C-alpha positions as CSV (number, residue, x, y, z in Angstrom):
1,M,0.2,0.0,-0.2
2,P,1.3,3.4,-0.8
3,H,2.4,5.9,1.6
4,F,-0.2,9.0,1.6
5,T,0.6,12.6,2.7
6,P,-1.6,14.1,5.1
7,H,-3.3,16.0,2.3
8,Q,-4.0,12.8,0.6
9,D,-5.4,11.4,3.6
10,S,-8.4,14.0,3.8
11,P,-9.7,12.9,0.5
12,L,-9.3,9.0,1.1
13,K,-11.6,9.7,4.4
14,S,-13.9,11.9,2.2
15,V,-14.5,8.9,-0.4
16,A,-15.0,6.5,2.5
17,D,-17.6,8.6,4.0
18,W,-19.1,8.8,0.5
19,L,-19.0,5.3,0.1
20,K,-20.9,4.5,3.5
21,A,-23.6,7.1,2.6
22,G,-24.5,4.9,-0.4
23,P,-24.1,7.0,-3.6
24,G,-27.2,7.6,-5.3
25,R,-29.2,7.2,-2.1
26,S,-30.6,9.4,0.4
27,G,-29.4,12.5,-1.4
28,T,-25.7,11.3,-1.9
29,P,-24.4,12.1,-5.5
30,Q,-23.6,9.3,-7.7
31,V,-20.5,10.6,-8.5
32,F,-17.3,11.4,-6.7
33,R,-15.3,14.2,-8.0
34,L,-11.1,14.4,-7.2
35,F,-9.9,17.9,-7.7
36,G,-6.5,19.2,-7.2
37,Y,-3.4,21.0,-8.5
38,A,-0.9,19.2,-10.7
39,G,1.3,16.9,-9.0
40,T,-0.6,16.7,-5.8
41,G,-1.3,12.9,-6.1
42,K,-4.6,13.0,-7.6
43,T,-3.6,10.0,-10.2
44,T,-2.3,8.0,-7.2
45,L,-5.2,8.2,-5.2
46,A,-7.7,7.4,-7.9
47,R,-5.8,4.5,-8.9
48,H,-5.4,3.4,-5.3
49,L,-9.5,3.7,-4.6
50,A,-10.3,2.1,-8.4
51,E,-8.5,-1.1,-7.2
52,D,-11.3,-2.3,-4.6
53,A,-14.2,-0.5,-6.2
54,G,-16.4,-2.1,-8.9
55,N,-17.1,-0.1,-12.1
56,V,-14.7,3.1,-12.4
57,L,-14.7,5.1,-15.2
58,F,-11.7,7.7,-15.4
59,G,-12.6,11.1,-17.0
60,A,-10.6,14.0,-17.6
61,Y,-11.2,17.6,-19.0
62,T,-9.0,17.3,-21.7
63,G,-7.3,14.7,-24.0
64,K,-3.8,15.7,-22.6
65,A,-5.0,15.2,-19.1
66,A,-6.5,11.5,-20.2
67,H,-3.2,10.8,-21.9
68,V,-1.6,11.4,-18.6
69,L,-3.8,9.2,-16.8
70,R,-3.3,6.6,-19.2
71,Q,0.4,6.8,-18.9
72,R,0.3,6.5,-15.1
73,G,-1.6,3.3,-15.7
74,C,-5.3,4.0,-15.4
75,P,-7.5,1.8,-17.5
76,S,-9.5,3.4,-20.2
77,P,-9.5,7.0,-19.5
78,S,-11.1,9.5,-21.8
79,T,-12.3,13.1,-21.6
80,I,-15.8,13.8,-19.6
81,H,-17.1,14.7,-23.1
82,S,-16.5,11.4,-24.6
83,L,-18.3,9.7,-21.5
84,I,-21.3,12.1,-21.8
85,Y,-21.9,12.0,-25.2
86,T,-22.4,9.2,-28.1
87,T,-22.2,9.8,-31.9
88,K,-25.3,9.6,-33.8
89,E,-24.9,7.7,-37.2
């Protein structure tokens, strides 16, 4: 298990609380969003959290950010736009 900084422990606790509350039930949001400045460990946290979770989608604001996620070992990352919209033929 990786060593996490105190700044990373806070979001880990937030995710644990969100999961205990039951995403999508009793007003708990269905989506957990992880934000932060570059180099703060978001990708490390996301990969760690996804290891034990079921269906996880990695979405990024830009194609470059999705590319970085892909390089860091996140499975099938894509832009948020491509997760939301589907192409009509």
